[in-house]
C-alpha positions in Angstrom: 12.4 8.6 -6.5 11.3 10.8 -9.3 7.8 10.3 -10.5 9.2 9.5 -14.1 11.6 6.9 -12.6 8.5 5.5 -10.1 6.5 4.9 -13.6 9.4 3.3 -15.5 10.1 1.2 -12.8 6.4 0.1 -12.7 6.3 -0.3 -16.4 9.0 -2.6 -16.5 7.8 -4.9 -13.7 4.6 -5.3 -15.5 6.2 -5.9 -19.0 8.7 -8.7 -16.7 5.8 -10.2 -15.2 4.0 -10.8 -18.3 6.8 -12.4 -19.9 7.8 -14.8 -17.6 5.1 -17.7 -17.0 2.5 -17.1 -14.9 1.4 -19.6 -12.0 -0.8 -17.5 -9.6 -2.1 -17.9 -6.3 -2.4 -22.0 -6.0 -6.4 -21.8 -6.2 -6.6 -25.8 -4.7 -5.0 -24.0 -1.4 -7.8 -22.7 0.7 -5.3 -20.2 2.8 -2.5 -18.3 2.3 0.2 -15.8 3.8 1.8 -12.8 1.8 4.5 -10.3 3.0 4.9 -7.1 1.2 6.9 -4.1 0.7 5.9 -1.2 -1.0 7.0 2.2 -2.1 4.6 5.0 -3.4 4.1 8.6 -4.0 1.7 11.0 -2.0 -1.1 12.4 -3.9 -3.4 15.1 -3.4 -3.0 17.8 -0.2 -0.6 14.9 1.1 2.0 15.6 -1.7 2.6 19.1 -0.4 3.6 18.0 2.7 5.2 14.5 2.0 7.2 13.3 -0.9 7.7 9.4 -0.1 5.9 6.9 1.5 7.2 3.3 2.4 5.6 0.2 4.3 5.5 -3.5 4.7 2.3 -5.4 5.1 1.3 -8.7 6.3 -1.6 -10.4 3.9 -4.4 -13.5 5.2 -6.2 -14.9 2.1 -8.4 -17.4 1.8 -9.6 -19.0 -1.3 -13.6 -18.2 -1.7 -15.1 -17.9 -5.4 -12.7 -17.3 -8.3 -10.7 -15.1 -6.0 -9.5 -14.4 -2.6 -11.2 -13.3 0.6 -8.1 -10.9 2.2 -7.3 -9.5 5.6 -4.6 -7.1 5.8 -2.4 -4.9 7.7 1.0 -3.4 7.9 2.8 -0.3 8.4 3.5 2.4 6.1 5.7 5.7 6.7 5.0 8.8 5.4 8.5 11.1 5.1 7.9 14.8 4.8 9.2 17.3 2.5 12.1 19.2 4.3 10.7 22.6 4.0 12.6 25.1 6.5 10.7 25.6 9.6 8.8 22.6 9.5 8.7 20.3 12.5 7.1 17.3 11.4 9.5 14.5 11.1 7.2 11.4 9.8 4.0 9.9 9.9 2.9 6.5 10.3 -0.2 5.0 9.1 -1.4 1.7 10.4 -4.4 -0.1 8.7 -6.3 -3.2 9.0 -8.7 -3.9 5.9 -10.3 -6.4 4.5 -11.4 -7.1 0.9 -11.3 -9.1 -1.8 -8.7 -10.4 -4.7 -10.4 -11.6 -7.8 -8.5 -13.3 -10.5 -9.3 -11.9 -13.7 -7.8 -14.2 -16.0 -4.7 -15.8 -15.0 -1.8 -14.0 -13.6 -4.0 -10.9 -13.7 -5.9 -9.4 -10.6 -7.9 -6.6 -9.5 -8.6 -6.4 -5.7 -10.5 -3.9 -3.5 -10.0 -3.4 0.2 -11.9 -1.4 3.1 -11.3 -1.0 6.9 -9.6 1.8 9.2 -6.3 3.4 9.5 -4.6 4.8 12.6 -2.4 7.9 11.3 0.5 9.2 13.5 2.0 12.5 13.2 5.5 12.6 14.7 6.7 16.3 15.5 8.7 18.6 17.5 6.5 20.3 20.2 7.3 23.8 21.6 10.2 22.5 23.5 11.8 20.3 20.9 10.5 17.4 22.6 9.2 14.8 20.5 5.4 14.7 20.3 2.5 12.9 18.5 -0.9 13.6 17.2 -3.0 10.5 16.1 -5.9 10.4 14.3 -7.8 7.6 12.1 -10.5 7.1 9.7 -12.2 5.0 7.1 -9.6 3.7 4.4 -10.0 2.3 1.0 -7.6 0.7 -1.5 -8.4 -0.7 -5.1 -5.3 -2.4 -7.0 -4.3 -3.7 -10.0 -1.4 -6.5 -10.6 -0.4 -9.2 -11.7 0.6 -12.7 -9.6 3.6 -15.1 -10.9 5.0 -18.2 -8.7 4.9 -17.3 -5.3 5.6 -13.3 -6.3 2.9 -10.4 -6.7 3.2 -7.0 -8.6 0.7 -4.3 -7.9 0.1 -0.7 -8.4 -2.6 0.6 -5.7 -4.0 3.5 -4.6 -4.8 4.1 -1.0 -6.6 6.8 0.9 -7.9 7.4 4.5 -10.0 10.4 5.3 -9.2 12.2 8.4 -10.6 14.8 9.7 -9.6 17.8 7.9 -8.6 16.1 4.7 -7.7 13.1 3.4 -4.3 11.4 2.7 -3.7 9.3 -0.3 -1.1 7.9 -2.1 -0.5 5.5 -5.4 2.0 2.7 -4.7 3.8 0.0 -6.1 3.9 -3.3 -4.2 6.0 -6.3 -4.2 4.5 -9.2 -2.5 5.5 -13.3 -1.8 2.9 -15.3 -1.0 2.8 -18.7 1.0 
């Protein structure tokens, strides 16, 4: 997915979301569960090694004040660029994050999450066997988005501080809340 088509898709989703009658996550409901799918582009140093990210997650939300306290976990696959001589096959981030989703003005929200991510890199070792290295670190993820009916559309930035650097991406998240 090129950066231009990613940007065009993102803008289209926000325009469509703004035109449809909105009904944000029901405030009368104390607890909800949501599932999401996301696709994104690596940023910073990660963009030199990876060309795309894709993942899914589950989010538990509890109504508190003008928004929702959240607990999110899932998995994001980082697909490496296919450079000659590179033995990295894929990487996997598994975060667990807590945060708050503040409803600005229905249907718009801002959200911030903090947590920890395990980051695994799968590669071929010197014998040609599949091996992995694992590290982990502090993760933060701000997002902006819209809710309408049970659908959530958001743009998020996520970064994880690892030994030797930070991996980060910007992603479009499509979620469904129950």
